N, C-alpha and C positions, 0 to 999 in steps of 0.2 A: 866746491860749495858755494852757494849764493851769499853774497854779502848781506850784512844786516840792513843796510840801506835799500837793496833790491828787494829783500824779503818784505820790509815794511811797505814799499812801494806797491807791491803786488796785492797787499790787502786793500789799499786805495782803489786801485784799477778793477779789483773784483767785488767791490762794495755792492750789495743788492740795491735795487731801486728804492730811492727815498731814504736810504740808510747811511749816506756818506758821513754825516755829522756824528752818527753813533760810532763809526769806525774810527774816525779822527780822534774822538774822545778816548777810545780805548788805546790809540797809539800814544796820545799825549801821556796817558797814565802809565803805559808799559815801556815806551821808548821815546821820552820827551826830547832827546837830543836829535833825533832823527826828523822831527816835524819840519824844521827849516829847509830841509833838502827835498821836500815832497812836491815842489811846484811843477816838475815835469810830470809826475804821476797825476796831479790834479788836472793838468791840461788834457793828458791822454784820456782820462776818465770823462771829462766834459765833452770832448770832441766825439768819442765813441758812443756816449750814452745819449748824445743830443740834448744835453742839459739846456734848459731854457732860462733866459734872463729877461728882465724888464729894463729897456733902454730908456733914459730920461727923455721925456718929450714924446715917447711912443705910446700908442693906445693899446698895444697887445704885447705878448711875449715874443721873443725871438730865439731861435735855437742856435746853439754853437756846434760846429762840425768842421772837419777838414775842407769841406766844400765851400764854405764861406770865409775861410781864413785868408787874411791878407799877408803880404810879405813882411810888414812891419809890426806883426804880432796882433794887429787889430782884426776885427771881424766885420762883415757887412750884412745888411738886410736888403734884398733886392726889392721888396714890396715898398718899404719907405725910402729906399735909396740913401741909406745912412750907414756909416761905419762907426765903430765903437771900441773902447777898450774893455778888457775883462780882467777882473781879478779871479783867477781860477780857484784859488783857496776859499774865498768867500762866495764865489758864483755871483758876483755882482758886476753890472755893466756901467760905464761911465764915459765922459767926454765924447759925446756924439758929434759927428761931422757929416757934411753932405757927402754923398758917394754915388754920383749918377751911374745908371746901369749901362755899361759899355759893351754891348753884344749885338751881333747881327740878328739874333733871335729874340730881341727885347720885346717885340709885340707879343710873340708866342708865349713868352715867360709871364706877361701880364695876364694873358687869357688863361694860362694854366693856374696862376694864383687864384683867379675868381673861380674856376671850376673845381679845382682841388680843395679849396676852403669850404665850398658848398657841400662836396661830398663827404669831407672829414667831419663836418658838424653834424651831419646826419647819421654817422655810424659811430662816433665817439662822444661820450659825455664831455670830454674836454681833451683838446689836442692842440698842437702847434705844427704848422708846416713851414717849409723853406724850399725855395726853387731858385737854382743857381746855374749859370753857364758853366760847363766844365769841358774844356777842349772843344771837341766836335759834338758833344752831347749836352743834354740839359739834366741836371741832377734834381729829383723831386724827393724830398725827405719829409717824413712825418714822425712825430713822437706823441704818444698818449700816455699819461701816467695815471694810476689809480692807487692811491695810499690809504690805507685803513689801519693805522698803527693800534687803534683801540681794539681791533679785532685780530691783531697780531699777523697782518699780511700786507704786502705791497706789491705792485706789479707794473710793467712797463711794456709798451708795444712800440717797435721801431720798424719803420719802413724805409727802404733805400732803392730808388729806381734811377736808371739812366736811360733816357730817351734819346734816340738818334733821329733827328728831323730828315736826315738824308735817306735813311732806309725804313722809316717808320717802324722801328723795333724797340722794345722795351725789355730791359733786363734789371734784375735787382734781387733784393733779399728781405724777407720779412722775419722779424725776430720778436719773440715774446719771452719775457723773464718775470717769473713770479716767486716771491719768498714768503713762506709760511712758518712762523716760529712760535706758536703756542704749544708749551710743554714738549717742545722738540725743535728741529731745524730741517725743514724740507724746501728744497729749491727746485723749480722747474725751469729749464731753458729750452726752447724749441726754436727751430727756424725753417724756413723754406725758400728755395730759389725760384725766381720767376724769370721766364723768357718767352715773350709772345710778340706776335706781329699785331699792330694796332691800326686802327682807322686814322685818317687824317685829322689834324686839328686838335685842339685842347680837350674837347669833349671825348674824342675817340681815345686819347691817352688815358683820361681819368675813368672812363668806362672800363678799359681793361684792368686798371688798378683795382677798381671796386670789385670786379669779377674774381680777380686773384685773391684779394683779401677775404672775400666772402667764402671761397672755397677752402682757404687756410682755416678760417674759424670753424667751419663744418667739420674739418679733419680733427681739430683740436677737441671739439665737442664729443666726437665719436671715440677718440682716445680716452678722454676723461671717463666717459661712461664704462669703457672696458676695464679701465684701472679700478674704478670704484667697486665693480662687481667681481673683479678677478683678484689681481695682486694685492691691492690695498685691503680688501675684505679679508684675505687670508693672513695678512700681517696684523690686522686690528685685534687687540686683546679684548676677549670676550668678558662681558660684565658678570660678576658673581651672582648667586641666586638671589641676593637681595636687591638686584638691579641698580645698584649704586657703585660709584667709582671707588676703588680701594685707595686709601690714603698710604702710599707706599713709604713715605718717610716715617710712618708709625708702624709699619708692618711687624717690627720686632716685638711690639707690646701687644699685639692681637692675641686673644685667646681664640684659636682656630675655630672651635665649634660654636662658640657663643657669638663673638664678634663678626666673623665673616659668614658663617653659616646661618646666623639669625636664631639659633636655638639656645 
């Protein structure tokens, strides 16, 4: 049987996009003694979800991942060549320091930053990218968040690609996570693996990424259309003859013929 600590940690690690603070508030109310032991869970969540932070002195957001983690617990940004500390519980960055990019592919990484940033801004209303040397490959990461709590939904798009300059191959995964919670609790999680040969140079890499992501978006659109006209339509409760929603909490007091039938 899982321990109480591991159970509570699993709630943090599985928090829907944009709702970590709500999950933590529930934990504080239900298991306050476990909050102090959640640092590893916060770290895992931030790295896996590509949480973005604002580094003091930086003009834009920087994402957190295992790809830009340093041995001393700090993280770095290859674009600004800065390292920084992170408080994983509060998702705040601090103590920036110079961190020059040390990689034989430094010029290619800078070119990828420029091309990938341009493409991301064209396809996402708001997004953050990160590009980092990773062994013999280059990791290209993207996260795009869309939060609409007033409409009871939040969503996140994450892309992870590994480009090999030696073989001009690109492999990776695209993930989409959406949570809808008005009068219910529906969560959609979808992913797609990518493996393609690409043209040389930054433009060839980014062009292949754009093509893969557009194809995945089209697949999602077709799937949503099929669900709306099929499974979801079959599950949807039909309106009564009054064409108004039934107030189910008051159903015990309805007079069937008059209040529901309208007669």
